C-alpha positions in Angstrom: 68.5 5.6 48.9 69.9 5.8 52.4 73.2 4.0 53.1 73.3 1.6 56.0 77.0 2.2 56.6 77.5 3.1 60.3 73.9 2.4 61.2 73.1 -0.3 63.8 70.3 -2.7 63.1 68.3 -2.7 66.3 67.0 -6.0 67.8 63.4 -5.0 67.4 61.1 -4.1 64.5 59.1 -1.0 63.9 55.6 -0.6 62.5 54.8 -3.1 59.7 57.7 -5.3 60.9 60.2 -2.9 59.3 63.7 -2.8 60.6 64.8 -0.1 63.0 68.3 1.5 62.9 70.3 3.5 65.3 72.8 6.2 64.2 75.1 7.2 67.0 78.8 7.8 67.7 78.3 6.8 71.3 78.4 3.0 71.8 77.8 3.6 75.5 74.7 5.8 75.0 71.3 4.8 76.3 69.9 3.3 73.1 73.1 1.4 72.4 73.1 -0.1 76.0 69.3 -0.9 75.6 70.0 -2.7 72.4 72.9 -4.6 73.9 70.7 -5.6 76.8 67.9 -6.8 74.6 70.4 -8.7 72.4 71.9 -10.4 75.4 68.4 -11.4 76.6 67.5 -12.7 73.1 70.7 -14.8 72.9 70.0 -16.2 76.4 66.5 -17.2 75.3 67.9 -18.9 72.2 70.4 -20.8 74.3 67.7 -22.0 76.7 65.5 -23.0 73.8 68.3 -25.1 72.2 68.6 -27.0 75.5 64.9 -27.4 75.7 64.8 -28.7 72.2 67.5 -31.2 72.8 65.7 -32.5 75.9 62.4 -32.7 73.9 64.0 -34.7 71.1 65.5 -37.1 73.6 62.1 -37.6 75.4 59.9 -40.2 73.7 56.9 -38.7 75.6 57.1 -35.3 74.0 53.7 -34.7 72.3 53.3 -33.3 68.8 51.6 -30.2 70.2 54.6 -29.6 72.5 57.0 -30.0 69.6 54.9 -27.5 67.5 55.0 -25.0 70.3 58.8 -25.5 70.6 59.3 -25.0 66.8 57.4 -21.8 66.9 59.5 -20.5 69.8 62.7 -21.7 68.1 61.7 -19.9 64.9 61.3 -16.6 66.8 64.6 -17.1 68.5 66.4 -17.9 65.3 64.9 -14.8 63.7 66.3 -12.8 66.6 69.7 -14.4 66.5 69.8 -13.8 62.7 69.0 -10.1 63.2 71.8 -9.8 65.8 74.3 -11.5 63.5 73.3 -9.3 60.6 73.6 -6.2 62.8 77.0 -7.2 64.2 78.3 -8.2 60.7 77.3 -4.8 59.3 79.1 -3.0 62.2 82.2 -5.1 61.7 82.2 -4.4 57.9 82.0 -0.7 58.4 84.4 -0.4 61.4 87.9 0.9 61.0 90.3 -2.0 61.6 92.9 0.4 63.0 90.5 1.2 65.9 90.7 -2.4 67.2 94.5 -2.6 66.9 96.4 -3.4 70.1 
């Protein structure tokens, strides 16, 4: 069994919706920067959807179809945010606390 220590869970899935991992010592490398950029985009989308959901809930004229569509989008965004949190949690758990000392 392969250990996940030191591997970064990437913000996209592979074939069969299987997780993708990155093994690198370079947090500034191309793949790390690409993953950072996609995560930032996913978090921005989630933030926008939370605002949209708040507005839809306040609007009495929001249709059931509009709410269903919003729930589907929110579910996808929540899945992305959960993956990001899982990835960052794993990285924090495996990092050397002495590296972040001031």
